[in-house]
N, C-alpha and C positions, 0 to 999 in steps of 0.2 A: 598644256595638259594639266598643270597644277594651278590652283589659286592660293596665293599666300596673303594673308592679312596680318600685318605686323603693327604692334603697338607698344610704346614704352610704358604705358599705364595700363589699367584695366580695359578689357574689351567687354562692353555690355551688350547682349543681345536682348532686345525687347520685342516680343512677339505677342500678338493678340489671339493666337491659336496655337495649336501644336507645331512643333518643329519635326518634320518627318525625315527619317534616314532610311534609305532602302534596306531590305533585308540582305544579309551577307556584306553589309558595308558598316564599318565601325568607326568609333571615335578613338583616335590613337593619341596617347599622351606622352610618348617618348620617341626618340629618333629611330630606334630599331624596331619598334612595333610590338615590343613584349608587354606593354601596358595598354590594354584595349578593352573597349565595351562594344559588343556586337551582338546582333540578333539574326537568327535564321528564319524568322516568322514562327518559330515554335519555342525555341529556348533562348534565353538571354545569357550570354557568356561574358564574364569579367575575367580578363587575364592580367596577371601581374608578375613582373620579373622578381619580385620579392614579396614582403607582407602586404596585405590589404589592411589598412587601418580605417576603422569607422569611427567617426567622432559625431556624436549626436547630443543634443541638449534635451532630448525626450526619449521616450521608448521607441525601440525598433519593433513594429508589430508585423508578425507573420500570421496570416489568416488560419483559422481553425481547420485542421485536416491537411495542412500543408507543413512539411517538415524541413529540417536542415539536414542534408545527407553528407556523409564523409565517405570518400572512396567510391565504391561501386553500389551504393544504397544499402549495404550490409550493416552500416553504422548510420544511425538516424536518431534525431531528436524531433519529436512531433507532439503537438497539443491538439485536443479536440474540443476546447473550450471548457472542459471539465478536468480531464486527466492529462498529465504530461507523461509521455513514453520515451524511454531512451532505450533503443534496440541496438544490438551488436551480434554479429555472426561469430564472434570470439569473445575473449575476456573484455571487461570494461575495467580499466585502471584508473582509480581516483587518486590523485596526488595533491596533497594539501600541505601547506606549511604551518598550519594551525589547526584547531579543533574543528570537527564537523558537527554542526548543531542541528538536532532534531527537536522540534517544539515539544513541550509537555503534552502527554496524552496522544501523541502521534507515534506510531511504531514503524518498524521495519518488518515487512512481511515476506516470508520465504515460501515459494510455491503457493499453496492455498492458504486461507486465512488461519489454518490450524498451527502454523509455525510463525511465532512473532516475538520480537524484542520490543519492549515499550517502557518508557519511564513517565512518571507523573511529576517530576521535580523533587520527589523525596524517595520513592522506591523504584527499582528496576525489575520488571517482570520478564522472564523468558518462558514462553509457553509453547508446547509442542505435544504431539501425540506420544512420541517416545523422545527422550533427550539423551544424547550420548555426549559425554566429555571425554575426549581422546587427546592425551598430550604426549609428546615425544620425550618429555622430561617430567618433572614433578607437577603435581596438582596441589595448589596452596589455597586453603580456605582461611581467610583472615577476617574474623568478626570482632570489631572492637566492642560490640555489645555483649561479648563473652559467651554468646550461645549460638550453636549450630543445631538447627531443628530439622528432623526428617519427618515429613507429614505424608498422610494418605487421605485424599479427599478433604483437606483442611484440618484434619485431626492430627495433633502431634503424636507420633508413635515413639520416637527416640530423640533424646537431646544429649549433646556434648556441650558441657559447660566448664568455663574456667572459674574456679573458686580459689582466690588467693594462690594462684599458680598450681593448684591441684586440678587434675583432670577428672571431671565427674560425668559419668555415663548414666542416664536416667531413662527408665521406661516412661513414656508419656501418658499411658493409660493406667489408672489405679488398678492394683492387684494383677498386673500382667508382668511376665518375666522377660528377661533378656536371655535369649537362648543361643548358644553357639553350636552349630551342627556341622558335621562333615559327611560327605557322601559315602 
């Protein structure tokens, strides 16, 4: 019923054509069958009793439009030859033990292109239709250049300046006032 081939050294299989294994018959790599590669003529299944370690000396290429899914296809990484998509039916948690680097002039876009965070190696720009800063504690603005400017359409309307530890509030447009009003 069984065929056993034993060798005290490597066992080399040299074929001049494909080696065919029938569907629903697999290659088992351990005594209890928990490590197995098998096909049902539709899907290829790799089972492991523990981790699957892939060691390659080159790239692992996945064709365009084919993804790597986790769980029940609700979590998927897929490329189409142009864009890489990471999809999840719930949160995506990114855990890193060091910084996450985004190249200069490449931004992080939220929703449509109207909400974006982007740096050019010198300046960081946060752009949005409306921008809300909401903190459960304090909001601290720390400008080592000594100026905090409030602009409208690129024109400075109001500046807060540190001048020898004096706080200076200046209207940015000549001959305009700083008006404090109450409802």
